[in-house]
KOLKEDREN-275208 format. One record per residue: residue number from 1; x, y, z of N, C-alpha, C in turn. Coordinates in nm, 2 decimals. Example, Ala and Ser with C-alpha at 12.3 -4.5 7.8 and 13.67 -1.06 7.14 Angstrom:
BEGIN
+------+--------+--------+--------+--------+--------+--------+--------+--------+--------+
: resi :   n_xx :   n_yy :   n_zz :  ca_xx :  ca_yy :  ca_zz :   c_xx :   c_yy :   c_zz :
+------+--------+--------+--------+--------+--------+--------+--------+--------+--------+
:    1 :   1.32 :  -0.57 :   0.78 :   1.23 :  -0.45 :   0.78 :   1.32 :  -0.33 :   0.78 :
:    2 :   1.28 :  -0.22 :   0.71 :   1.37 :  -0.11 :   0.71 :   1.29 :   0.00 :   0.79 :
+------+--------+--------+--------+--------+--------+--------+--------+--------+--------+
***
This chain:
BEGIN
+------+--------+--------+--------+--------+--------+--------+--------+--------+--------+
: resi :   n_xx :   n_yy :   n_zz :  ca_xx :  ca_yy :  ca_zz :   c_xx :   c_yy :   c_zz :
+------+--------+--------+--------+--------+--------+--------+--------+--------+--------+
:    1 :   8.28 :  13.44 :  13.37 :   8.16 :  13.41 :  13.44 :   8.14 :  13.26 :  13.45 :
:    2 :   8.10 :  13.21 :  13.56 :   8.08 :  13.07 :  13.58 :   7.94 :  13.03 :  13.54 :
:    3 :   7.92 :  12.89 :  13.54 :   7.80 :  12.84 :  13.50 :   7.69 :  12.86 :  13.61 :
:    4 :   7.57 :  12.90 :  13.57 :   7.46 :  12.92 :  13.67 :   7.37 :  12.80 :  13.67 :
:    5 :   7.36 :  12.74 :  13.79 :   7.28 :  12.62 :  13.80 :   7.14 :  12.65 :  13.85 :
:    6 :   7.04 :  12.58 :  13.80 :   6.90 :  12.60 :  13.83 :   6.86 :  12.51 :  13.95 :
:    7 :   6.80 :  12.56 :  14.05 :   6.76 :  12.48 :  14.17 :   6.62 :  12.53 :  14.22 :
:    8 :   6.58 :  12.46 :  14.32 :   6.45 :  12.49 :  14.38 :   6.46 :  12.49 :  14.53 :
:    9 :   6.42 :  12.61 :  14.59 :   6.43 :  12.62 :  14.74 :   6.32 :  12.53 :  14.80 :
:   10 :   6.36 :  12.46 :  14.90 :   6.26 :  12.37 :  14.97 :   6.24 :  12.40 :  15.11 :
:   11 :   6.32 :  12.49 :  15.17 :   6.29 :  12.53 :  15.31 :   6.42 :  12.55 :  15.38 :
:   12 :   6.41 :  12.54 :  15.52 :   6.53 :  12.56 :  15.61 :   6.55 :  12.44 :  15.69 :
:   13 :   6.68 :  12.42 :  15.74 :   6.71 :  12.31 :  15.82 :   6.83 :  12.35 :  15.91 :
:   14 :   6.85 :  12.27 :  16.02 :   6.96 :  12.29 :  16.11 :   7.05 :  12.17 :  16.11 :
:   15 :   7.18 :  12.18 :  16.09 :   7.27 :  12.07 :  16.10 :   7.39 :  12.11 :  16.18 :
:   16 :   7.47 :  12.01 :  16.23 :   7.59 :  12.04 :  16.30 :   7.71 :  12.01 :  16.20 :
:   17 :   7.80 :  12.11 :  16.20 :   7.91 :  12.10 :  16.11 :   8.02 :  12.01 :  16.17 :
:   18 :   8.14 :  12.01 :  16.11 :   8.25 :  11.92 :  16.15 :   8.30 :  11.97 :  16.29 :
:   19 :   8.28 :  12.10 :  16.32 :   8.33 :  12.15 :  16.45 :   8.23 :  12.14 :  16.56 :
:   20 :   8.11 :  12.08 :  16.53 :   8.01 :  12.07 :  16.63 :   7.92 :  12.19 :  16.64 :
:   21 :   7.93 :  12.29 :  16.55 :   7.85 :  12.41 :  16.56 :   7.72 :  12.39 :  16.49 :
:   22 :   7.62 :  12.45 :  16.54 :   7.49 :  12.44 :  16.48 :   7.48 :  12.55 :  16.36 :
:   23 :   7.45 :  12.50 :  16.24 :   7.44 :  12.59 :  16.13 :   7.30 :  12.58 :  16.07 :
:   24 :   7.24 :  12.70 :  16.05 :   7.11 :  12.71 :  15.99 :   7.13 :  12.72 :  15.84 :
:   25 :   7.07 :  12.63 :  15.77 :   7.09 :  12.61 :  15.62 :   6.96 :  12.62 :  15.54 :
:   26 :   6.98 :  12.66 :  15.42 :   6.87 :  12.66 :  15.32 :   6.89 :  12.53 :  15.24 :
:   27 :   6.78 :  12.46 :  15.23 :   6.77 :  12.33 :  15.16 :   6.73 :  12.36 :  15.01 :
:   28 :   6.82 :  12.33 :  14.92 :   6.79 :  12.35 :  14.78 :   6.79 :  12.22 :  14.70 :
:   29 :   6.68 :  12.19 :  14.64 :   6.67 :  12.07 :  14.55 :   6.74 :  12.10 :  14.42 :
:   30 :   6.86 :  12.03 :  14.40 :   6.94 :  12.06 :  14.28 :   6.94 :  11.94 :  14.19 :
:   31 :   6.82 :  11.92 :  14.13 :   6.81 :  11.81 :  14.03 :   6.90 :  11.84 :  13.91 :
:   32 :   6.94 :  11.73 :  13.84 :   7.03 :  11.76 :  13.73 :   6.97 :  11.85 :  13.62 :
:   33 :   7.06 :  11.94 :  13.58 :   7.02 :  12.03 :  13.47 :   7.07 :  11.97 :  13.33 :
:   34 :   7.00 :  12.00 :  13.23 :   7.03 :  11.95 :  13.09 :   7.08 :  12.06 :  13.00 :
:   35 :   7.19 :  12.04 :  12.93 :   7.24 :  12.13 :  12.84 :   7.15 :  12.14 :  12.72 :
:   36 :   7.08 :  12.25 :  12.70 :   6.99 :  12.27 :  12.59 :   7.05 :  12.32 :  12.46 :
:   37 :   7.14 :  12.42 :  12.48 :   7.20 :  12.48 :  12.36 :   7.34 :  12.53 :  12.40 :
:   38 :   7.43 :  12.53 :  12.30 :   7.56 :  12.59 :  12.32 :   7.58 :  12.69 :  12.21 :
:   39 :   7.62 :  12.81 :  12.25 :   7.64 :  12.92 :  12.16 :   7.79 :  12.95 :  12.16 :
:   40 :   7.84 :  12.97 :  12.04 :   7.99 :  13.00 :  12.02 :   8.01 :  13.13 :  11.96 :
:   41 :   8.13 :  13.19 :  11.98 :   8.16 :  13.32 :  11.93 :   8.16 :  13.33 :  11.78 :
:   42 :   8.19 :  13.22 :  11.71 :   8.19 :  13.22 :  11.57 :   8.05 :  13.24 :  11.51 :
:   43 :   7.95 :  13.19 :  11.57 :   7.82 :  13.19 :  11.52 :   7.73 :  13.30 :  11.59 :
:   44 :   7.74 :  13.32 :  11.72 :   7.66 :  13.41 :  11.79 :   7.73 :  13.53 :  11.84 :
:   45 :   7.86 :  13.54 :  11.83 :   7.93 :  13.65 :  11.88 :   7.98 :  13.64 :  12.02 :
:   46 :   7.94 :  13.54 :  12.09 :   7.98 :  13.51 :  12.23 :   7.97 :  13.37 :  12.27 :
:   47 :   8.03 :  13.32 :  12.37 :   8.02 :  13.18 :  12.42 :   7.93 :  13.18 :  12.54 :
:   48 :   7.84 :  13.08 :  12.53 :   7.75 :  13.06 :  12.64 :   7.69 :  12.92 :  12.64 :
:   49 :   7.63 :  12.88 :  12.75 :   7.56 :  12.75 :  12.76 :   7.43 :  12.77 :  12.82 :
:   50 :   7.32 :  12.72 :  12.76 :   7.19 :  12.72 :  12.81 :   7.16 :  12.60 :  12.88 :
:   51 :   7.11 :  12.61 :  13.00 :   7.07 :  12.49 :  13.08 :   6.92 :  12.49 :  13.10 :
:   52 :   6.86 :  12.37 :  13.10 :   6.72 :  12.35 :  13.13 :   6.71 :  12.28 :  13.26 :
:   53 :   6.62 :  12.33 :  13.35 :   6.60 :  12.27 :  13.48 :   6.45 :  12.26 :  13.52 :
:   54 :   6.43 :  12.19 :  13.63 :   6.29 :  12.17 :  13.68 :   6.21 :  12.10 :  13.57 :
:   55 :   6.23 :  11.97 :  13.55 :   6.16 :  11.90 :  13.44 :   6.01 :  11.91 :  13.45 :
:   56 :   5.95 :  11.92 :  13.33 :   5.80 :  11.93 :  13.32 :   5.74 :  11.80 :  13.35 :
:   57 :   5.62 :  11.80 :  13.41 :   5.54 :  11.68 :  13.42 :   5.48 :  11.65 :  13.28 :
:   58 :   5.42 :  11.53 :  13.27 :   5.36 :  11.49 :  13.14 :   5.25 :  11.59 :  13.10 :
:   59 :   5.17 :  11.63 :  13.20 :   5.06 :  11.73 :  13.17 :   5.12 :  11.86 :  13.13 :
:   60 :   5.22 :  11.91 :  13.19 :   5.28 :  12.04 :  13.16 :   5.34 :  12.03 :  13.02 :
:   61 :   5.41 :  11.92 :  12.98 :   5.47 :  11.91 :  12.85 :   5.36 :  11.91 :  12.74 :
:   62 :   5.24 :  11.85 :  12.78 :   5.13 :  11.84 :  12.68 :   5.07 :  11.98 :  12.65 :
:   63 :   5.07 :  12.06 :  12.75 :   5.01 :  12.19 :  12.74 :   5.11 :  12.30 :  12.69 :
:   64 :   5.24 :  12.26 :  12.68 :   5.34 :  12.36 :  12.64 :   5.31 :  12.41 :  12.50 :
:   65 :   5.35 :  12.54 :  12.47 :   5.34 :  12.60 :  12.34 :   5.43 :  12.53 :  12.24 :
:   66 :   5.39 :  12.54 :  12.11 :   5.47 :  12.48 :  12.01 :   5.61 :  12.53 :  12.00 :
:   67 :   5.64 :  12.66 :  12.01 :   5.78 :  12.70 :  12.01 :   5.86 :  12.64 :  12.12 :
:   68 :   5.80 :  12.63 :  12.24 :   5.88 :  12.56 :  12.35 :   5.90 :  12.42 :  12.32 :
:   69 :   5.80 :  12.35 :  12.28 :   5.82 :  12.21 :  12.24 :   5.92 :  12.19 :  12.14 :
:   70 :   5.92 :  12.28 :  12.04 :   6.02 :  12.27 :  11.93 :   6.16 :  12.28 :  11.98 :
:   71 :   6.19 :  12.37 :  12.08 :   6.32 :  12.38 :  12.13 :   6.38 :  12.26 :  12.19 :
:   72 :   6.29 :  12.19 :  12.27 :   6.34 :  12.07 :  12.34 :   6.34 :  11.95 :  12.24 :
:   73 :   6.25 :  11.95 :  12.14 :   6.26 :  11.84 :  12.04 :   6.38 :  11.85 :  11.96 :
:   74 :   6.42 :  11.97 :  11.92 :   6.54 :  11.99 :  11.84 :   6.66 :  11.94 :  11.91 :
:   75 :   6.67 :  11.96 :  12.05 :   6.78 :  11.92 :  12.12 :   6.77 :  11.77 :  12.17 :
:   76 :   6.64 :  11.72 :  12.15 :   6.62 :  11.58 :  12.19 :   6.64 :  11.56 :  12.34 :
:   77 :   6.59 :  11.65 :  12.42 :   6.60 :  11.65 :  12.57 :   6.46 :  11.66 :  12.63 :
:   78 :   6.45 :  11.62 :  12.76 :   6.32 :  11.63 :  12.83 :   6.29 :  11.77 :  12.85 :
:   79 :   6.16 :  11.81 :  12.83 :   6.12 :  11.95 :  12.85 :   6.14 :  12.00 :  12.99 :
:   80 :   6.19 :  12.12 :  13.01 :   6.20 :  12.18 :  13.15 :   6.12 :  12.30 :  13.16 :
:   81 :   6.10 :  12.34 :  13.29 :   6.02 :  12.46 :  13.31 :   6.10 :  12.59 :  13.31 :
:   82 :   6.23 :  12.58 :  13.33 :   6.32 :  12.69 :  13.34 :   6.44 :  12.68 :  13.25 :
:   83 :   6.47 :  12.79 :  13.18 :   6.59 :  12.79 :  13.09 :   6.68 :  12.91 :  13.14 :
:   84 :   6.80 :  12.88 :  13.15 :   6.90 :  12.99 :  13.20 :   7.02 :  12.98 :  13.11 :
:   85 :   7.07 :  13.09 :  13.06 :   7.19 :  13.10 :  12.98 :   7.30 :  13.16 :  13.06 :
:   86 :   7.42 :  13.10 :  13.05 :   7.54 :  13.15 :  13.12 :   7.65 :  13.18 :  13.02 :
:   87 :   7.70 :  13.30 :  13.03 :   7.81 :  13.33 :  12.94 :   7.94 :  13.28 :  13.01 :
:   88 :   8.01 :  13.19 :  12.94 :   8.14 :  13.14 :  13.00 :   8.24 :  13.14 :  12.89 :
:   89 :   8.37 :  13.13 :  12.92 :   8.48 :  13.14 :  12.83 :   8.49 :  13.01 :  12.75 :
:   90 :   8.49 :  12.89 :  12.82 :   8.52 :  12.77 :  12.75 :   8.39 :  12.69 :  12.75 :
:   91 :   8.35 :  12.65 :  12.63 :   8.22 :  12.57 :  12.61 :   8.25 :  12.44 :  12.54 :
:   92 :   8.37 :  12.41 :  12.51 :   8.41 :  12.28 :  12.44 :   8.38 :  12.16 :  12.53 :
:   93 :   8.38 :  12.18 :  12.66 :   8.36 :  12.07 :  12.75 :   8.22 :  12.03 :  12.77 :
:   94 :   8.13 :  12.10 :  12.71 :   7.98 :  12.07 :  12.72 :   7.93 :  12.02 :  12.59 :
:   95 :   7.82 :  11.94 :  12.60 :   7.75 :  11.89 :  12.48 :   7.60 :  11.90 :  12.50 :
:   96 :   7.53 :  11.92 :  12.39 :   7.38 :  11.92 :  12.40 :   7.33 :  11.79 :  12.46 :
:   97 :   7.24 :  11.79 :  12.56 :   7.19 :  11.67 :  12.62 :   7.26 :  11.63 :  12.74 :
:   98 :   7.38 :  11.69 :  12.77 :   7.46 :  11.65 :  12.88 :   7.39 :  11.68 :  13.01 :
:   99 :   7.40 :  11.59 :  13.11 :   7.34 :  11.62 :  13.24 :   7.44 :  11.67 :  13.34 :
:  100 :   7.41 :  11.78 :  13.40 :   7.50 :  11.85 :  13.50 :   7.43 :  11.85 :  13.63 :
:  101 :   7.49 :  11.79 :  13.73 :   7.43 :  11.77 :  13.86 :   7.50 :  11.86 :  13.97 :
:  102 :   7.46 :  11.85 :  14.09 :   7.51 :  11.93 :  14.20 :   7.66 :  11.91 :  14.23 :
:  103 :   7.72 :  11.80 :  14.17 :   7.86 :  11.78 :  14.20 :   7.95 :  11.88 :  14.14 :
:  104 :   7.90 :  11.97 :  14.06 :   7.98 :  12.08 :  14.01 :   8.02 :  12.18 :  14.12 :
:  105 :   7.95 :  12.17 :  14.24 :   7.99 :  12.25 :  14.35 :   8.07 :  12.18 :  14.45 :
:  106 :   8.12 :  12.06 :  14.42 :   8.19 :  11.98 :  14.52 :   8.32 :  12.05 :  14.57 :
:  107 :   8.38 :  12.12 :  14.48 :   8.51 :  12.19 :  14.52 :   8.49 :  12.34 :  14.54 :
:  108 :   8.36 :  12.38 :  14.54 :   8.33 :  12.52 :  14.56 :   8.29 :  12.55 :  14.71 :
:  109 :   8.36 :  12.65 :  14.77 :   8.33 :  12.67 :  14.91 :   8.22 :  12.78 :  14.93 :
:  110 :   8.21 :  12.87 :  14.84 :   8.11 :  12.98 :  14.85 :   8.04 :  13.00 :  14.72 :
:  111 :   7.91 :  13.03 :  14.73 :   7.83 :  13.05 :  14.61 :   7.74 :  13.18 :  14.62 :
:  112 :   7.70 :  13.23 :  14.51 :   7.60 :  13.34 :  14.50 :   7.47 :  13.28 :  14.46 :
:  113 :   7.36 :  13.32 :  14.53 :   7.23 :  13.26 :  14.50 :   7.13 :  13.37 :  14.47 :
:  114 :   7.07 :  13.36 :  14.35 :   6.97 :  13.46 :  14.31 :   6.83 :  13.40 :  14.31 :
:  115 :   6.74 :  13.48 :  14.35 :   6.60 :  13.44 :  14.35 :   6.51 :  13.56 :  14.36 :
:  116 :   6.38 :  13.54 :  14.36 :   6.28 :  13.64 :  14.37 :   6.22 :  13.65 :  14.51 :
:  117 :   6.24 :  13.76 :  14.58 :   6.20 :  13.77 :  14.72 :   6.05 :  13.76 :  14.73 :
:  118 :   6.00 :  13.73 :  14.86 :   5.86 :  13.71 :  14.88 :   5.79 :  13.85 :  14.86 :
:  119 :   5.67 :  13.84 :  14.80 :   5.59 :  13.96 :  14.78 :   5.51 :  13.99 :  14.90 :
:  120 :   5.51 :  14.11 :  14.94 :   5.44 :  14.15 :  15.06 :   5.33 :  14.25 :  15.03 :
:  121 :   5.30 :  14.28 :  14.90 :   5.19 :  14.36 :  14.87 :   5.22 :  14.51 :  14.89 :
:  122 :   5.12 :  14.60 :  14.89 :   5.14 :  14.74 :  14.90 :   5.16 :  14.77 :  15.05 :
:  123 :   5.27 :  14.84 :  15.09 :   5.30 :  14.87 :  15.23 :   5.33 :  15.01 :  15.25 :
:  124 :   5.31 :  15.06 :  15.37 :   5.33 :  15.20 :  15.40 :   5.48 :  15.23 :  15.43 :
:  125 :   5.51 :  15.35 :  15.46 :   5.65 :  15.40 :  15.47 :   5.72 :  15.34 :  15.60 :
:  126 :   5.64 :  15.31 :  15.70 :   5.70 :  15.26 :  15.82 :   5.76 :  15.12 :  15.80 :
:  127 :   5.68 :  15.03 :  15.74 :   5.73 :  14.90 :  15.71 :   5.83 :  14.89 :  15.60 :
:  128 :   5.80 :  14.97 :  15.49 :   5.88 :  14.96 :  15.37 :   6.01 :  15.04 :  15.39 :
:  129 :   6.01 :  15.16 :  15.45 :   6.13 :  15.24 :  15.46 :   6.18 :  15.26 :  15.60 :
:  130 :   6.11 :  15.21 :  15.70 :   6.16 :  15.22 :  15.84 :   6.14 :  15.36 :  15.90 :
:  131 :   6.04 :  15.43 :  15.85 :   6.00 :  15.56 :  15.91 :   5.96 :  15.54 :  16.06 :
:  132 :   5.99 :  15.64 :  16.14 :   5.96 :  15.62 :  16.28 :   5.81 :  15.65 :  16.31 :
:  133 :   5.74 :  15.72 :  16.23 :   5.61 :  15.76 :  16.25 :   5.59 :  15.88 :  16.34 :
:  134 :   5.47 :  15.92 :  16.36 :   5.45 :  16.04 :  16.45 :   5.41 :  16.00 :  16.59 :
:  135 :   5.36 :  16.10 :  16.67 :   5.32 :  16.07 :  16.81 :   5.20 :  15.97 :  16.81 :
:  136 :   5.20 :  15.88 :  16.91 :   5.10 :  15.78 :  16.91 :   4.98 :  15.82 :  17.01 :
:  137 :   4.98 :  15.95 :  17.06 :   4.88 :  15.99 :  17.15 :   4.75 :  16.01 :  17.08 :
:  138 :   4.64 :  16.01 :  17.15 :   4.50 :  16.02 :  17.10 :   4.48 :  16.15 :  17.02 :
:  139 :   4.54 :  16.26 :  17.07 :   4.52 :  16.39 :  17.00 :   4.60 :  16.41 :  16.87 :
:  140 :   4.69 :  16.32 :  16.85 :   4.77 :  16.34 :  16.73 :   4.70 :  16.29 :  16.60 :
:  141 :   4.71 :  16.36 :  16.50 :   4.65 :  16.32 :  16.37 :   4.76 :  16.26 :  16.28 :
:  142 :   4.87 :  16.24 :  16.33 :   4.99 :  16.20 :  16.25 :   5.05 :  16.07 :  16.32 :
:  143 :   5.01 :  15.96 :  16.27 :   5.06 :  15.83 :  16.34 :   5.16 :  15.76 :  16.25 :
:  144 :   5.11 :  15.71 :  16.14 :   5.19 :  15.63 :  16.05 :   5.21 :  15.69 :  15.91 :
:  145 :   5.19 :  15.82 :  15.90 :   5.19 :  15.88 :  15.77 :   5.33 :  15.92 :  15.73 :
:  146 :   5.35 :  15.94 :  15.60 :   5.48 :  15.98 :  15.55 :   5.52 :  16.13 :  15.58 :
:  147 :   5.41 :  16.21 :  15.61 :   5.44 :  16.35 :  15.63 :   5.44 :  16.42 :  15.50 :
:  148 :   5.47 :  16.55 :  15.50 :   5.46 :  16.63 :  15.38 :   5.57 :  16.60 :  15.29 :
:  149 :   5.54 :  16.59 :  15.16 :   5.63 :  16.57 :  15.05 :   5.63 :  16.68 :  14.95 :
:  150 :   5.56 :  16.78 :  14.98 :   5.54 :  16.90 :  14.89 :   5.65 :  17.00 :  14.90 :
:  151 :   5.65 :  17.10 :  14.81 :   5.75 :  17.20 :  14.81 :   5.68 :  17.34 :  14.82 :
:  152 :   5.76 :  17.44 :  14.82 :   5.71 :  17.58 :  14.81 :   5.67 :  17.61 :  14.67 :
:  153 :   5.64 :  17.73 :  14.64 :   5.61 :  17.77 :  14.50 :   5.72 :  17.74 :  14.40 :
:  154 :   5.84 :  17.74 :  14.46 :   5.96 :  17.70 :  14.38 :   6.02 :  17.58 :  14.44 :
:  155 :   6.03 :  17.46 :  14.37 :   5.99 :  17.44 :  14.23 :   5.84 :  17.41 :  14.22 :
:  156 :   5.76 :  17.40 :  14.32 :   5.62 :  17.38 :  14.31 :   5.58 :  17.24 :  14.27 :
:  157 :   5.66 :  17.15 :  14.31 :   5.63 :  17.00 :  14.27 :   5.70 :  16.92 :  14.37 :
:  158 :   5.67 :  16.79 :  14.37 :   5.74 :  16.69 :  14.45 :   5.85 :  16.62 :  14.36 :
:  159 :   5.97 :  16.61 :  14.42 :   6.08 :  16.54 :  14.34 :   6.05 :  16.39 :  14.34 :
:  160 :   6.06 :  16.33 :  14.22 :   6.04 :  16.19 :  14.21 :   6.15 :  16.10 :  14.27 :
:  161 :   6.12 :  15.98 :  14.30 :   6.22 :  15.89 :  14.36 :   6.24 :  15.89 :  14.51 :
:  162 :   6.16 :  15.97 :  14.58 :   6.17 :  15.97 :  14.72 :   6.10 :  15.85 :  14.79 :
:  163 :   6.12 :  15.83 :  14.92 :   6.06 :  15.72 :  14.99 :   5.91 :  15.74 :  15.01 :
:  164 :   5.83 :  15.66 :  14.94 :   5.69 :  15.67 :  14.96 :   5.63 :  15.53 :  14.97 :
:  165 :   5.50 :  15.52 :  15.01 :   5.44 :  15.39 :  15.02 :   5.43 :  15.33 :  14.88 :
:  166 :   5.46 :  15.20 :  14.87 :   5.45 :  15.14 :  14.74 :   5.46 :  14.99 :  14.76 :
:  167 :   5.47 :  14.91 :  14.65 :   5.47 :  14.77 :  14.65 :   5.60 :  14.72 :  14.72 :
:  168 :   5.59 :  14.62 :  14.80 :   5.71 :  14.57 :  14.87 :   5.73 :  14.42 :  14.83 :
:  169 :   5.86 :  14.39 :  14.81 :   5.89 :  14.25 :  14.78 :   5.87 :  14.21 :  14.63 :
:  170 :   5.89 :  14.08 :  14.60 :   5.87 :  14.04 :  14.46 :   5.98 :  14.09 :  14.37 :
:  171 :   6.10 :  14.12 :  14.42 :   6.21 :  14.17 :  14.34 :   6.32 :  14.06 :  14.33 :
:  172 :   6.39 :  14.07 :  14.22 :   6.51 :  13.99 :  14.20 :   6.62 :  14.03 :  14.30 :
:  173 :   6.66 :  13.93 :  14.38 :   6.77 :  13.96 :  14.48 :   6.88 :  13.86 :  14.46 :
:  174 :   7.00 :  13.90 :  14.49 :   7.11 :  13.81 :  14.49 :   7.19 :  13.82 :  14.63 :
:  175 :   7.21 :  13.70 :  14.69 :   7.28 :  13.70 :  14.82 :   7.42 :  13.64 :  14.78 :
:  176 :   7.52 :  13.71 :  14.82 :   7.66 :  13.67 :  14.78 :   7.73 :  13.60 :  14.89 :
:  177 :   7.83 :  13.52 :  14.85 :   7.93 :  13.45 :  14.94 :   7.86 :  13.37 :  15.05 :
:  178 :   7.77 :  13.28 :  15.01 :   7.71 :  13.19 :  15.11 :   7.79 :  13.06 :  15.11 :
:  179 :   7.81 :  13.01 :  15.22 :   7.90 :  12.89 :  15.24 :   7.82 :  12.76 :  15.20 :
:  180 :   7.89 :  12.68 :  15.12 :   7.83 :  12.55 :  15.09 :   7.86 :  12.45 :  15.20 :
:  181 :   7.76 :  12.41 :  15.27 :   7.78 :  12.32 :  15.39 :   7.79 :  12.18 :  15.36 :
:  182 :   7.70 :  12.13 :  15.27 :   7.71 :  11.99 :  15.23 :   7.63 :  11.97 :  15.10 :
:  183 :   7.67 :  11.86 :  15.03 :   7.60 :  11.82 :  14.91 :   7.56 :  11.67 :  14.93 :
:  184 :   7.43 :  11.64 :  14.93 :   7.39 :  11.51 :  14.96 :   7.30 :  11.47 :  14.84 :
:  185 :   7.35 :  11.40 :  14.74 :   7.28 :  11.36 :  14.62 :   7.23 :  11.48 :  14.55 :
:  186 :   7.10 :  11.50 :  14.53 :   7.05 :  11.61 :  14.46 :   7.01 :  11.73 :  14.55 :
:  187 :   7.05 :  11.72 :  14.68 :   7.02 :  11.82 :  14.78 :   7.14 :  11.90 :  14.81 :
:  188 :   7.13 :  12.03 :  14.81 :   7.24 :  12.12 :  14.84 :   7.20 :  12.20 :  14.96 :
:  189 :   7.29 :  12.20 :  15.06 :   7.27 :  12.27 :  15.19 :   7.37 :  12.39 :  15.19 :
:  190 :   7.31 :  12.51 :  15.20 :   7.38 :  12.63 :  15.19 :   7.35 :  12.71 :  15.32 :
:  191 :   7.46 :  12.76 :  15.39 :   7.45 :  12.83 :  15.51 :   7.38 :  12.96 :  15.49 :
:  192 :   7.28 :  12.99 :  15.58 :   7.21 :  13.12 :  15.57 :   7.08 :  13.11 :  15.49 :
:  193 :   7.02 :  13.23 :  15.47 :   6.89 :  13.23 :  15.40 :   6.91 :  13.28 :  15.26 :
:  194 :   6.83 :  13.24 :  15.17 :   6.83 :  13.28 :  15.03 :   6.69 :  13.34 :  14.99 :
:  195 :   6.69 :  13.43 :  14.89 :   6.56 :  13.49 :  14.86 :   6.45 :  13.39 :  14.81 :
:  196 :   6.33 :  13.42 :  14.84 :   6.22 :  13.35 :  14.79 :   6.14 :  13.26 :  14.89 :
:  197 :   6.03 :  13.21 :  14.84 :   5.94 :  13.13 :  14.93 :   5.98 :  12.98 :  14.89 :
:  198 :   5.91 :  12.89 :  14.97 :   5.93 :  12.75 :  14.94 :   5.89 :  12.72 :  14.80 :
:  199 :   5.96 :  12.63 :  14.73 :   5.94 :  12.59 :  14.59 :   5.97 :  12.70 :  14.49 :
:  200 :   6.03 :  12.80 :  14.54 :   6.07 :  12.91 :  14.45 :   6.20 :  12.87 :  14.37 :
:  201 :   6.21 :  12.92 :  14.25 :   6.33 :  12.89 :  14.17 :   6.44 :  12.98 :  14.21 :
:  202 :   6.56 :  12.92 :  14.22 :   6.68 :  12.99 :  14.26 :   6.79 :  12.95 :  14.16 :
:  203 :   6.89 :  13.05 :  14.14 :   7.00 :  13.03 :  14.05 :   7.13 :  13.03 :  14.13 :
:  204 :   7.21 :  12.93 :  14.12 :   7.33 :  12.92 :  14.20 :   7.45 :  12.92 :  14.11 :
:  205 :   7.55 :  13.00 :  14.15 :   7.68 :  13.00 :  14.07 :   7.79 :  13.02 :  14.17 :
:  206 :   7.91 :  12.99 :  14.13 :   8.03 :  13.01 :  14.21 :   8.04 :  13.16 :  14.25 :
:  207 :   8.08 :  13.18 :  14.37 :   8.09 :  13.32 :  14.42 :   8.19 :  13.40 :  14.34 :
:  208 :   8.15 :  13.52 :  14.30 :   8.25 :  13.61 :  14.23 :   8.35 :  13.68 :  14.32 :
:  209 :   8.32 :  13.68 :  14.45 :   8.41 :  13.75 :  14.54 :   8.50 :  13.65 :  14.62 :
:  210 :   8.44 :  13.54 :  14.66 :   8.52 :  13.45 :  14.75 :   8.55 :  13.31 :  14.68 :
:  211 :   8.49 :  13.29 :  14.57 :   8.52 :  13.16 :  14.49 :   8.48 :  13.04 :  14.57 :
+------+--------+--------+--------+--------+--------+--------+--------+--------+--------+
***
């Protein structure tokens, strides 16, 4: 498994690629991540690297809880808002306090991006599950309902897990095999859309399917 980088979605943009084609991109602010902790198989049973991203402001650091402050003080690094651990095979190339920037994707053509989708609140079955709905005429009493979900006397109940009105969005989603269009300093341009709203936290790693 490759290292997972912490970034922040900033919006969408359009640029022209080397072939002159217009590409719609997601703009991700990829400020340097700091190595917070290194776990090794001899001590923890597995190899992993913990990264800290999205630095805290002075006010946020002052209000942080003591356990959080202690973690960063122990590593002697600037406090961050997000911590992400990545299980990788080789950890000897990393050191606590090391800065890792967007250049780790310089030779990567495709990435997987994970984020939390936009929350849309409680929605009905037509928007949530694509139901067609009933007749729209005035005499109809069935317009946007789910219809009957009941059973006969056997089994005399509704089976759980069926499509019903419920909360929509706000789920962890991963979009795979997105093309890396450009890296400009701390800004990463990725073709296509990624989950989440503006300023949402996203996690980027080398694509597991296309590399």
